[in-house]
N, C-alpha and C positions, 0 to 999 in steps of 0.2 A: 470896631469891626467884629462881625460874628465869627465864632470859632467853627469853621466848616469841616466836615468829614465826608468822605466818599460814601455814597449810598448804593448806586448802581450805574451800569452802562446800559443805555437803552437803544434798541434797534427796532424801528418800525418795519413791519412786514405786511404783505398782502394776504398771505395764507399761513395763519398761526399754526395750524395742525401739521402741515408739511414741514415748515421750518423748525418747529419744536421737535419733530421726529428726528431731523438731522442732528440737532444739537444734543439730543438725548441718546440716539442710537449710534451715530458716527463719532461724535466727540465724547461720548460717555459722560455727559454732564447731568447730574441729578436735578430733577424739578423740585423746588422747595415750596412753591406757591402758585396757585392759579386763581384769578378773580376777574370780575368785570366791573367797570365803572361807567356811569352815565349821569344824566341829569344836568340841570342848568348850570350849577357851579362848575362842574367838570368842563362843559362846553365853553364857558366863559374863560376858564383857566387855560385851556389849550387854544383858545381863539378860533374854534371851528364850530359853526352853528350846528346844533343838534348832535354834537359828537357823543359817541359812546365808544368803549374799547374793551377788548379782551386781552388780558395780560398773562404771561407765564414768566416766573422767575426761576433761573437756573443758578446753581452754585459752582464756582470754579475756584476752589482753594481760597475762599475768603472774598472773592469778587462776585457780586451778583450781576448776572446778565439778564436784562429784562427784554423779552420779546413782546411786542404790542401790535395788535391788529385793530385799526380804527374803522369806524363807520361814521360818516361816509368816508370812503377811501379817495385820496387824491391820486391822480395818475400822471405819468409822464416824466418821472425823475429817473434818468439813466444812471446806472451804476458808475460811480466815479473811479477814475484811475488813481493810483497812489500819489501821483505828483500833482493832482488838481487841488487847488485851494478848497477847503471844506471837506476833503475826503476823510473818511473815518475807517477804522478797522478795530477789531477786537484782537488783543494779543494773548495767547495762551502758551504756557511753557510745558515741555515734556523732558523727561530724562534722556530719551533716546529718539531723536527725530527721524533717523533712518528707519527704525522699527515702526514708528508711528506712520510714516509715509507709506511704507510697504503694506500696512494694515488697512489703508484707506480703500473703500470700494472704488472700482474702476470708473464709475460714473461721476465721481466727485471732481469738479473742475479745479485744477491747480494751475498756478502761474508758472511755477518751475519746480524742479526737484530740489531737495535740500541743498543749500549753498552756504559755505562758511565765508563770512565777511571778514574784512580787515580787522574788525574788533575782536575776532575769534568766536563770535556767536554764529551758530548755524541756524538759518531761517528758511522757511518756505511760506508761501501764501496760497490760500485756497479760497473758494467762494461757496457760500451757503446756497440753498436752492433759490434764494431771491437775488443772488449776485453780490451780497455783502461780503466784504473782504475780511478774512481771518488770517492773522499771522500766527504761525506755530513756530516756536523757537526752542533751541537747546542752548542754554547759556554756557559760556566758557568759564564762568566763575564757579 
């Protein structure tokens, strides 16, 4: 069996510039790379006829988050709730979740204020401009 290691977490978006601005300006994640990919090999690899895509990589303390905008774009996928099979989210940690929560712009949609769970971890969920879920947590460890 191959010796695998994590490379990135990918999120497909419909508006790369707007979503990138959110991750960069609201979440303060630095952009490490931007590039575009197209051509027959790419279209075959992603199984989308005529596909091309624009990518942005952001760094979150050793985890690469990849935002990608495809052409042609598929439509009609609603944002999944956390308890739906196939639901995904990006988890980011902070030292002081209350301070982070208070620093969020008022127009950022949140699911709840910070809540401390039975495990002792304090969590909150918010959505990026495309409706993707982001968990922000303050670990009890």
